[in-house]
N, C-alpha and C positions, 0 to 999 in steps of 0.2 A: 420275569425275564425269559425270553425264548432261547432256544439253542443257537439262533442266528446272531444274537447279541453278545454272546460270551467271548471273552478274549481267549485266544488259542494261538498256538505256534505251529508252523509247518515243521516238517521233519528237519529242514535245514535251519530252523531257528527263527524264521521270520514271523513277527507278530501279525495276526490277522483275526478275522471272525468268519463265520459261515454265511454272512449276509449275501455273498455272491451266489449262493446256492438256494436262496429263498424260494425261487420259482421252479426248482427242480425236485424230482423224486430222488431221495438219497437212501443208500444202504450203508449205515454206520456199523463198522465191525471192529472189535478189538482183536488185533492180530498178533501172531508170534511166529518166529522163524524156526523154532526147534520143538515143535509140537506134533503129535500124531495127526492133527487136523491141518497142519501147514499146507498140504496139497490143495486145500480149498482156495488158496490164492489163484490157482488155475481157473476155477469156476468164477471167482470174483472178477478176474480180468476178462473172462468171456462175457460176463454180464456188462461190464464197462464198455467193451467194444460193441456189443450188440445194441445197447440202449443209450449210449452217451449222446448220440446225435438227436435223440428224441427227448432230451431234457432229464437225463438220469446220471447219477454218479455214485460210485462206491467211494466211501471215505474210510481210510484205514488208520486206526489208532493203536500202535504197538503198546503192549503191556507185558511187564515182567512179573506179574503177581501170581502166576500159576506155575509152580515148580521151577521158577527161573527160566522159563522157556523163551524169553526174549532178552538175552543178556547183552546184546550188541550195542554199540554206539549208534548214533543217528546215521553216520556214514556207513557203518557195516550193515545196518538194516536197509538203507537205500541200495547199496550194492547188491545185497542178497536178493531183494525184491526185483530189481531190474534184470540181473543176470540169470536168476533161476526161473522166474515166472514172467518176465517181461512186463512187470506192473507199470501201468500208465495212469492209474487213478491216484488222486491226491492222498498223500501220506502225511500224518501229523506227528507231533512230538510224542515220545514215549510217556505214557501217563498211568496213574493208578485208576482203576475202574471200581474199586471197593475200598472200604476202610476210611480212616480219618483224613487221608490225603486224596480221596476220590476227586477226580476232576469234576468241576461243576456240570459239564455236559452229561457225565454219567450219573450225577445226582438226579438229573431230570430223567434220563433213560431208565434208571433202576426202578422208577415208579411205574413203568409200563408193564402191563400184564401180558403173559404169553397166552397160548390157546387154551390153557387149563385154568386161566384166571390167576396165575401166580406171578407176582412181581418180586422185587427185592434184588439182592446182590447178583452180580454177574456170576454165572456158575463156572465158566471156563473160557478159554480162548475161542475166538470165532463166534461169539454170540452176536446176532445180527438184529438191527433195528431199521425197519423200513419207514422212512419219514415221507409223508405225502407233501406235495408242494405247499409252501406256506405253513407247514407244520400242522395241517388240518387233522391229521391222525398219525399215530405211530404204532406200528405192529412189531411185536417181538418174536424172533425166531431163535430157538436155542441152538447151541454150538453144533450139534450133530446134523442139523438140517443143512444139507448140501446146497451150495449156491444155485445149482441148476435144478433143484427140487421143483416139480411142477407147481406146488402150492406157492412157493416163494416167487417163481417166475410169473405166475398168474397175478399175484399181488403187485408185483412191480408193474406189469402191463396195465393193471387196473388203476394205478396211481400215476402214470405218466402224465405230464402236463398236456392239456388239449391244444 
């Protein structure tokens, strides 16, 4: 099963899949609103605005597994993201990215190795996975890699649909 086939819910509770994004480059990120890395929302939104018209989207998955840094309800998360960072990219339901209740999408993503060849559990908020169109490849970027990091931006540009 691919990430495009999994049942998932939007932040407002609508059941969906990622099928509509199958021909896009995606940056899947577990996000949190009360984390030292939360200002990365600004760079994520910058990427969304810069590349969305070229077949790219950031997908945000709130997660409260790291020191309770995403305690809000879906409505509180949506309000925070829109009023604080002007987020326009799709946000999905709050999920677990590790452990026995790990969402199936993160069961797939956790198998992806980073630049050091290390896979496994998500290490913190704002871990990023760049998915090439059609899921041809997935590249993992650890949480401290800023959204506008030249390596990440270059990888996005190299994976935009033709």
